[in-house]
N, C-alpha and C positions, 0 to 999 in steps of 0.2 A: 436502765443502762443498756446501750446497744452492744450486741455481741460481735465477735470477730466474724468477718464475712468470708465464707467459702462457698462459691456457687456450686449448685448441684451438677451443673454441666461439667465443670472441671473435675469434680470428684468422680462423677460417673465415667468420664473419659479415662481417668487414671485406673479405675477398677476394671473397665473393659480391656484396657491395654494389658493389665496384669493377667487377666484370665486368658486372653489370646496368647500371650507369651508363654503361659504355662502349658497350653495345649500344644504349642509348636515345639517347645524345647524339652518337654518331658521332665523326668525326675533329675535331681541333682546328681552329679557324678560321684559324690562322696560315698564311702563305704557305710552301709546301713546295718551291718550285722550286729554290732554291739551298741545298744542304746542305753543311755543313762538319763537321769533327770536332774536339772538344776534345782537349787532350793526353791525357785519360783514355780517349779512344776513343768518347765518347758523341756520337751524331749530333745536331746542333743546327740550328735554323733561324736563318739570318742574312740573310734576304732583304729587310731593311728598307733602302730605297735611301738615304735621307738620314740623316746622322748628326745626333743631337740631344742637347742637354744638358737634363736633367730636373731642375727645382727640386723638392726633396723637403722639405716642412715636416714635421719629425719630433719630436714632443714628448718622446720617450724616447731620442733619440740623444744620445750623449755625445761626439760628434765633429762639427765643423762644417767644411765645405769639400768638395772633390771626392773621392769614393771612389777609393781607389787599390788597387794590388796584385792578388792572385789573384781576388778577387770582382769587381773592376772589369773584369778581362780577360774573365771569363765573361759578364758583362752586355754588354760591348762585342761579343763574338763572337756572342752570341745575338740581341741587340736593336739593335746599332749605336747605342748611346747611353751616356752617362755620367751618374752621379748626383751632383748638387750638393746636399749635405746642409745644411739650414737648421735649426739646433738651439737651441731656447729654453734648454735646460740650459746650453749653452756661452755663450749670449748674455746671461747675467745672470739666468736663471731667471724664474719667474712667468709671467704672461700678457701682459707688455708687448709682446713680439714678435708674439704671436698677434693682439693688438688692433690693432697698427700695420699689419700686413699685411692683416688683414681690412678695415680702414678703407680701404685702398688698392684693395680689390676683387680681390685675387689672393693667396691664401694660399700656393699652390704648385701645381705640376702634379700631383704626388702629395702626399697629405696623410695623415699617420699621427698620429692623436690619439684622444682618447676620444670615444665616441659617446653616452655617457650624460650625466647631469646637464645635460640640455637643449642640449648642444653640437651634436649632429647637427641638432637642430631649428633652432638658430640658424644653422648653416652653410647649410642648405637654404633657410631664409627669406631669407638674404642673398645667395642665388645664388652661393655660393662652391664648391659641389661639383656634380658631374655625375650625372645619372641613368644608372646602368649598364645599364639594361634592354636597350638596343639594342646593347650591346657584349659581353655575356657569354653570349649564348644558345648559342654553340658552344664555350665554354670548359669542357672536360670536368671539370677539377678543381674549378672554382667551382660547376659544376652539382651536384657531389656534396655541396656545402655550402649548397645553396639554402635549406634551412630556416633555417640560421644567418644567412644574408644577409637573408632576409625578416624574421626576428625582430628583428635589429638595425635594419633600415631602418624598422621601425614607430616607432622613437624620433623620426623626422623629422616624424611626424604629417602626412605628405603622401604620396600614392601614388608609388611608384617604388622602385628598388633603389639605395640611396645609399652603403652602406658594407659592407665585408667584415670581420667581427670576427676578432681573433687567437685563438689557442689552440683552434681548432676540433678536434673529436675524433670518431673513430668508436668510441671506447670508452665504457664505462658511466659515467654521472655519479656513481655511487656507488663507483667504483674510485679509489684514491688516485693522484694525479698524480706524487708525489715519486719520485725515482729511488733514493735510498738511505735517507733518514731522514724520518719524519713531521715536518712543518713545526714543530710545537710540542712535540716530544719533549724531556724533560729531558736535559741533556747535562752531564757532569762530567769533570774530569781523571781519566781512567780509570786511569792509572798509579798515582795516589795512592789511588784507590778500591781497587785491588788490594792496595796496601801495608797497608791497614787490614783486609784479609780479605774483601772483596766482601760486606759484610753485607747481609742482606735488608732491603728497604725496603717496608713494607706500605702506608703512607699518605704523603701529602705531608709531614706533620709529622714522620714518622720519618726524613726526610732530614736534619734539622738535626743530631742527634748524630753522624751519619755524616760530615757536612761538617765538624763540629768536630774530629773525629779526623783528617780529611784536612788541615785547616788546621795542626794541630800537626805533622803529618808534613812539610808543605811547607816550613816554615822561611821563608826570605826569597825574594823574586822574583829573577829573573836580575840585576836592577840593584840588589838589596839592599833593596827596598821591602817593607813589610808585605803579607801575602797575606790576602785576604778571600774568603769564599764568593761574596758578591754585591757587584757594583759597579754601581750604578744611575745613571740619567741622566734629565733632565727634558725634553729637547727633542722627544720624541715624544708628550708629553702632549696630550690633546685633551679629550674628554668626561670622562675619568677619568685616574688615574695609570696610564699605559700599562704600565709595568714590572710593577705589581701585577696588572693585568688579564691579563697574559700567563700567569699561573699558573692562571687559570680554564680555559685551554685544555688543561691537563694532565688535566682531567676532561671534555673534550669540549664546552666552552661557547665561544660566540663572542659578540661584542658588537654591539648595535644601539642606538646612542645610550645611554640610561640603562637599557637592558634587557640582560640576559644570556639567551641562548637555547641550550638543549641542541640541538646540530645533528642529533641523532637524532629530534628532534620531540617530546620528552616533557616539557619543562619550560621555563618562562619565569620569570625572577627580576628583581626590582627591584634595581638595583645597590647601593643604600644600605640594603637590608633587613639586619637584624642577622644573619640566617642565610644570606645570599647567599654565593656562591662568591667574590665580590669582597671582601667584608668578611673572609671566611676568609683570603684572600690577604694582606690588610693585617695581620691578626693573625699570620700566618706570618712576614712580614717583620719585624714588631715583635719577635716571639720571637727571630728570627735576630739582630737588632740587640742584644738583651739578652745574647746569647751571644757578642757580639763578632765576628759573621760578616758584618756589613754595612760596606762601605767608608764611613768618615765623610765622605769628600769627595763622596758621592753627590748631595747637594743642590746642589752648585755646578758639577758637570762636565757635559759633553755626550757624545754618542755617540762622537765621535772620541777623546776622552780615555779613555773606557772601552775602546775598541778597542786603544789603545796599551797599556793595562794588561793586556789579554788577551795581547798579543804578548810582553809582559814576563814572563808567567807569574804575574801578581799576582791572578788571579781563578780560582776553582775551579768555578763553576757558570755555564753558558751558557743564557740564556733561550731561545735557538733554536740548534739544532745548527750551522747555517751560521756563526754568529758565532765560536764557539770553534774549529771546524774551520778556518775561513778565516784566522784570525789566529795561532793557536798551533801548529797541526799542520803545521809546516814540515818540510822534508826532514831537517834536522838534528835537530829534536826527535823526529820519528818514528824516526829511526835510533837515537836514544838510548832508545827505548821510551816516550816521553812524548807525551801528547796527549789530546784530548777524544773522548768517545764517548757514545752514548745509555746511559741507566741506567733500570732498570725500577722503577717504583712500582706495586706489585702491584694496587692498586685503581684505577689510572689508566685513562683512555680518551683517548689522545693525539689532539688535533685535527689533521686532515689535510684536504686540499682535493681534491675530485673532478674528474674530467675534465669538459670543457664541450662537449657535443655541439652546442650552439647558440652556441659561441664565448664570448669575453670581450669585452663591449662597452665595457669601460673602456680598450681600445686597439684601434683599427680602422684600416683603410686605405681611402682614397677617392681619386677622381680629381678634380682641380680643374676648375672650369668653364671656365677659360682654357687648359687643357692643349693643347699643340701637336699631339699625335697620340694621341687618346684610345684608339683601337683597339690601338695598340702598348702603351700602358700597361695596358690590360685584359689583353693577352697576357702582359705582365710579371707582373701580379698573379697570373694563373692559374699561371704558372710557379713563383712563390713557394710555391704550394700543391701543386705536383707533388712526387713523391718526390725528383726531382733537385733541385728548388728548395729543399725542406726541408733536404736534406743540405748544400747549398751555403751556406745561410743560417746558418752556425754563428755562435754568439755566444761571447763570452769565457767566460761561465759557464753557458751553456745546455746543454752536453753534446752538441750536434749533431755528427755524425761527419765532416763535411767531404767533399771530393770523392773519389770512388772512384778509385783509381789513384795519388793523391797521399798521402792519410792512411791509407787502408785498402784492403783487397781481400778477395775471397771465397776461402776455401780449405776444401775438403771440406764445403761447405754452411754454413760459419760465417764471420762477419766477423773478420778479424785485422788488426792494425795493420801498416802498412809501417814501415820504419826511420824515415822522416820523421814518420809519425803518432805513433810512440813518443816522439820528441823534442817534438812539439807537445802531446800530451795526457798523457803519463806524466811526462816530465821538465819539462814546462811551460817550455820554453826560450823566453824572451822575445825573444831575438835571432835566432831560427831563420830562415835565409834560404830563400826559396822559389825553386825552379828557374826560370830565365827563361822556359821554355816554358809555365809556369803563371802567369806574370805578374810574377815577381821581387819584390823587397822582402822584408820580414819577414812571417812567418805572422801575427803579431799585428796588424800594420798593415793587412794585406789582409782581415781579417775584416769581414763585412758591418757597416757603420756604421748600418744601419737599426735594429739592436737589436730585431728583430721576430720573434716566434715564430708562424708561421702555424698550426702544429698543437701539440698538447700535448706536453710533454717526454718522456712515456713512450709516444708513438705508435709504431706498427709500420709499417715500410715495406711497402706492399702488394705491391711487385714482388719483394721478396727475402724477406719474412717475418721480417726482423730489426728490432730496435729502432733507431730513429734515434739514440737516446741511447747513446753509447758507454760510459757509466758502467753500463749494464745488460748489457754484454757479458761473457761468461765470461772472455775473455782479460784484460779490464780488471781484474777482481777478482784474477786471478792475478798480474798485473804490478804491481799496487799493494799487494799484501799486505805488511804490516809486522808487526813484533813485536806492536804494539798491536792491529792488526786481527785477527791470529791469536788473541791472548789474548781479545779481545772475543768472537770466534766460539766459542772453546772454552767460554766461560762462558754462551753463549746457544745451546746445542744445535746448534752447528756451522752456524748460519745465517750468511749472508754480509753481510746488511744489516739495519738496524733496521726498514725498511719491510716486509720479508718476515716477520721474526720477530714483530713486533707485530700484523701482519695475521693471521697464523696463530693467534696467541694471543687473538684477538678483543679487542685492546687499542687499536684505532684507531676514532675517531669521524670519519667522513667528512662534511664539509660538501658536500652534493651540488652539482655544477657546473651548476646550473640558473639561467638568467638571472632576475633579479628586481629590480624597482624599486619601492621603497616610496613612500608618499604624501609629498609635500613638507610641511615645517612651514609654518604660517601665519606671518605677520610677528610676531604677538604671541607665539606659541609659541617662535619663534626667539629673541626677546628674552629670554624667561624662561629658555630653555636656556642662553644665554650667561652669565647671572648664576649659575645653578645649577652649571654645570660649573666655574666659577672656585672656588666654595666646595668642591666635591667634591675637586678636585685639591689645593687648599691644605690642607684638613684631612687628606686621605689621607697626604700627606708628613709632616704633624705627627704623625699616629698611628703611623707606622712608627718615628719617632724619639722617641716619648713616653718619659718617664723611668720610668714604672711602669704597671702594669695599670690602676690607678685613673684615671690621666691618659688612657690609651688609651680607656677606657670613656666618660670625660667628653667627650673630643673626638668620639667617634663620635656621641654624643647631640646634641652641638652641631651637627655636620654635618647630621644628619638633621633636626633642628628648623629650622635655618636654611634648608636646601634646600626643605623642605616649606612653610615660610612664604613662600618666593619663588614657589611654584607648581610645584614639582617634579612633583607627581602629574599635572599636565596634560601635561607633556612625556612622562612615563613611559607615560601612557595611549596616546599616539600611537605610541611605540616598541613597546609591547606589541602593539598592533593590527598593526603592521608585521611583527612576528615571527609572529603568528598567520596573517597573509596569506602569509608566506613558507612556512610549514608547508603551507598549503592548495595553493599553487602546486607545491611539491615533490611532494606526494602525488598531485595530478592528473597531473603530467608523468610520474611513474614508473608510474602505473597505465596510462597510455596508450602507454607506450614499453617494455613488457616484451618 
């Protein structure tokens, strides 16, 4: 079985950068007089005299209230503080809570939200966030990411250091970030694919007769319902029919308004052009429906309904690997040899997303202007970006490895799971109790409620040379091997993961992780776009369910004529220019950072 690939040059570069940064920045600014040890034996700073409660406004948190459990204990031991999470997602969603707290002049002591789309500019203008310049000069981990901090802070349009972006990386922006599968790889019920003989699939269209054979083999779902290759939903529709748009990613295209751009930098298409990848996807789904492969309830159901059908075994094709894997690949199904896995379309270029050396400004961390102890919070942010902080900031789905000594340990130069770690990460025990010396409670309840990834999910721990993501560990692949994964590997040259296989086969199109902000639409263009997108979405669904080819062609022409009559070309011109600017930014960045 082939192991995960991390080149020596990338690792060496990361280690060299770390040593250089340490020499230049010296010691951390934190008070070192009173040291304690965590249960895992790590020396920590706990010299903050006064206990404080920190209000954390967190737009991506899925929990509201006081952080508890093992992560809370670590934060208390190191910083003598507790985190009170304020979560818009829990408080009704939308921007209501943000607007209310902003109007009151105090969004939070720590603020985790997007910095793009004028938000950072608005926060700075309203004096809701603090300039970090005087607080992070000696924070060695943040100093390593100063380019990312400065780049994101430019969005404030005011001098200063205002925000630290998430997902910072020391890896190449043209290297995939995914741990196991390309984000947009085609994924099918692999067991049924095997039952029909693993037929070769040369193009997207060649997938349909294979899925028809699989449908016939599948019979009924677990609950006795009809089984379909595709079960679609409308609630993610925006500028276009989202589910159709997802098929363009099989060939390396991403969307920008009404434009499709090849992420390799070679092609820009108008969404409604008769020869576009989007219209091809609509024709593909039309053909699928003619063959009885599309769930007839697709026009009336939402994502939750579709997820339930995946769980029931009523769907054969997953638009994204995580959907089929996360709903149908249960322990019981895998034990029975059933489940979803990536499938190869020979002429495909599966869309993937690259590492972000300058971070992801769609989610960033800031210090509120009314914070009680700004330096302590700067120290905390710096810790979140340290190797220890990254490990401790495990998320439920992020793959971070958790505290050394509790979930894992080093043996013979390799990371291995403790018995506790096996229960947490392999068995996924939702009621796993944490030892009292680590904070008590359940493992799940103690996970960081910040839901914040300071570094990319495939980043390497510079102190140990291992990947933070336990899903990239050799032992994880061994412990999670199933009849299905072994069969997939045997039919894919003994590779362990799709990301490895397709990368080596030159079948991945990486969207470079380089920050980019396109020009805003004018008020007039925005109004035109709103009208056009309603037409495009409406006609797209009608085309998929057209009664015959003549009706499909007629609907396509009506969609094109109506959109063009509304001013579609004016919107597309802006979107095309944005794609061209993106290409130019990517080219310049890569030329200057080789």
